[in-house]
Structures are given as C-alpha cells and as structure tokens.
Steps between C-alpha positions, in 0.01 A plus 500: 500500500816592693440217736392222248759578218785614722799447269340622191350812666823592679703449189270746328513737788876515476473637149286788627735549802805543261299739268354715764833498708703609209257788413476618862887493553563680165231770580628542860869535402413729213281733710762496773767604246286771381434641847863456584595709194245762572620523870877534382430759237274696733797531737699657248507843327224510246607855389818383327571434139798314374687573175749243356713471192369231270152472357416195715685567820334415829442750764830640645602561852214544741278292263494172697289405792620511865725205567678546165803720466382845438745518223283241311619316201448604149505278199626687198312508175669326209668766304758492233865538564491826297237662709558461886237735647587701810371781707695822544489835687297627202222250570518580870438873433214428267322287750554770777337742270189308465194639694412316817844351549611596849836325487698313252821293596729285288678189603761254385510138598770237485598162647827542684702328773534647848804418696491538881783365712569145353139462369347567157146536382348537161234760519294759296631850548290793397630850461247773564495871568530547874289819464197268431564227759185567697296458190675205344574294798415679818624482856215257578710229349798585719549287815850623596675830412375737229432536132715668254527888507627750242833528688572133445750397233625148580240393742279187484179371646505125529213252454392342811525139359874567426573683819346224717570199290830508308644779709367394835739727693414808284492825702449860405802728398695193394690498174386278220644457144289527191657489151842563637384811692455543874154602618375572850194334626269763618175301521343157489176427344213271624570197286576465132842447330496837319746763617491871405777745415496861400464557121820699495683177557334324205814481277647240738234262397571270207409629147322813655564859427391832641188654345370158366236334688321158525163638619327821630236510748245783502275594794168681421307751714197287532454128459188554299698670232747205442327362183483847328855579614624168358347584157649854532854362570473256205395784265775736633770241465387384148514872391835562658657181366350554137283187515195522272337153553419296801682193357815697479524579872823427662385554853216386724278686753313315764327550832372298791141501371590359159734249674212383731262457202758291301565276790126453586433415130778244508381346825140475368625337174701251698213428737263453205733257324555292809124495579437365158735225561331425840162500317610181326500316838140636551389361158658162599326519830163577323548211270567282795170614667304422178653162485432427859127615466444298179631199672291570810187512289561163348564353846189655652259439210292254701480750788388772265231271374375419857507874587286580185273205572408639841420856371842676448499759230750569227596829679560298813745261345661785306552698835652201670762439240576877463538522869738196503718646227490849670613328827795349324582840359468668837720241677759545232468878540556498875812278444608733213471819725710329781762383251511837323523721803769266652693492175490880468614554851787256451618666185488839666700364799760345259552828327531682831161656536185468703123520443238734466176424692201627303158595605176520308574825364814380334723702724801329670780568744855465353709286732811498301605666178757235415250293313139450597183319427154657518204286602162675508163367611373565150768284353402212727120551428578519121699174510221310694222621280702437182576146609140439586391617158761298320374196686138567405581572144696188454223300665217665311482257210520178708243653735265581220534145351427359840176708529376389171518131581176319471398301813444174319825514314688601805355214719578246219864619479751248614 
C-alpha cells in the first residue's frame, strides 16, 4: 500500500509522526525535568524547614535548588495594609524550643546596590547570624576567602557572579560600599548574585530593623523527622501568636519534601495537559489511516474478489488489511520517535541542558542539570506499540468490510 498509494499513505503517516513525536517529546522532557528536580533536591539539605512571614510565602533562603541563589526568592502573600505579618525574636525562640530542632537561624533579605571602585551592581543581600554560617550556607560554597564569623561586624561575602562578572577585578580584603556603609570582602561564593552580611548590620538595609526577620530556617536532628517537626513548628507558632484557625495563619512553614511533591504534581499536570493536546494529532492521524484504508478497499475490490475466488478466506483478507494499516502506524511511529527524541534533545540544548540516556529499567545517567530530557527504552517501545495499535484500530472497520465482500459482487465491481 505504501508503494501503490505513495502520496495518500505518506500524508497519513505524517499525521501519526506529528502525534507520536509530540507525545514522545513531551514525556521525555517531563521525565527529564522530574529527574533533574530530584537530583537537585537530593544534593541539598533535606533536614531543613523554612518559616516565612505571610500565609503563602514560598520557601525562604536555602529553599531553592543548586544553581539558584541560596537566598531564594519569596513571593509575599496578599495581606491587608493593616496587617503586615512579620517574624520576631519571639518566634525564633519558639522554634528553637521545638523538639527535634537542632538549629534555628533567622535571616533578612533585601535588594541593594553594591559599589566597588567605579562599578555598581544591584544584588540580593541577605543578613544572617554568622554563628550559623556552616548550617545556612557552608564553606563548601566558598571558592575564595572564608565565610562570616561571630567576630565580623561589617564584613561581606560576595556572590561569585557579581565578583567575576560586574566586579571582574574583585579581590579579597577590598573595601566595598553597601547602603552607604563600607564593608570588607572576606569571601567569594561559587556563583550566584546573593551576598551575605552579619545580622548585626541589618539596620543599614532599606526598611529593615533589628529583631524583625523575613524568614527563619530550622534544621532537625534527623531528616526522617522533617514532616512531624514541620507540624510541631506550625502548632507552636499558632499557639504563640494566638491563632486558632488554619485560615488565619500569617506565616508559612515548608520543607524540601513538600516542595518536591508540589513541583512534581505541577510537572505531571502540565505534561498531562500537553499530552492531551498532542493526542489530537494522533486522532487526526487515525482518521487519516481509516480514510486511506476505506479508499484502498474501493481500489482493490476486484483484487479482493479474485483472492476469494481462488480460495482466500475472510480471515485472510482481514489480516492483509489489518497488517497494512498496522504497517502505516508502525512507519509513523518510527518517524514520530525520531522526531520526538530529536525535538526533546533540541529543547534541552536550548535551555542549557543535556540528556539522560535510559536503559530498560528506567534508570538514566544525568549528563547536565541545566535542563534535560529523558528517553528510556520503554518510552520508545510504548510509542511504537501505541502507533501500531492506533493504525490497526483505525483500519479495523475498512478491513472488516473488505473481508465481508462477496466474490461475485467484488469481481463485478468497476
């Protein structure tokens, strides 16, 4: 059929290629994003809990994946002008008193302008307690110099992207101006645009005051206790702040596990929605196969009559037409897999990532965390089988009609 009805058959195949290619690309990119997220979160501290002011604030500092500023970015909940939620020393002490909480440290973040020599840079500045530097940031993030210590007052640790980009001649122990005050550069981070200063210098930041915090991060003794400790912190803060009902909460408590579940659910929803759109292409392709098969039955009516006259059974004719429709689906499936894999790799390359090569067990090797696609053997097999099934289902009715033709009527057909 592919040989005798080239144009009609290949136009039908294109519909299958588009549908299968779209589904494969969407599933590969979605699975790659899932594995990328899991790899990113696995490399982070899963024993930390973030507490932020505002009922729907996102995770505070330390809440983003590697490659993002550790200060993170929080979106404030909508609150009335009369009730601007905040975290205080009282909240910090309440959190520290919760069982399983090993360390609790507060932070204040602000967007400020750094001035070094004749150059300026707008950066995120986070004030933290130097006593908890190792827990909150850690010396592993330092590529030059050191982190903050308890003896620091007007010292600063600069984000690597600022030090190497805007201030390309930045060196340790140089003087830099922040909010009109002079700070000494004691360390440079490995990437990022967030800079850190001691919490004792928080009052130099715009609209910030001592004892009032943007977020608090708590570390638990055991990562397995994170979920229970999160609930304990919520209950303790609600009691301390005199909150009786959940809907009245003016703070949020989150952890890495809940963050991972939320992102995973979001990715699955998006993938399902896009796959449903791609399925429309498969429907169009299936209709095209049915049309091609109906036309083929009309064109080959005399041949069917001859086959039956020389002893062919209804099942033989049915099998021939089902195989033809299945072959169209298979060719479209092969083309769709090639298009889908190529498209997913292209998208991953565009967004700065690589690919994950999958094996039969669904395991893969992460090449890059900047954006990835995951193509497993099972995805390819599923796509091919699905395309064949679509072809055979679409060709079932025409094949059945062909098998039921009477030899005499078929031979007389003009």
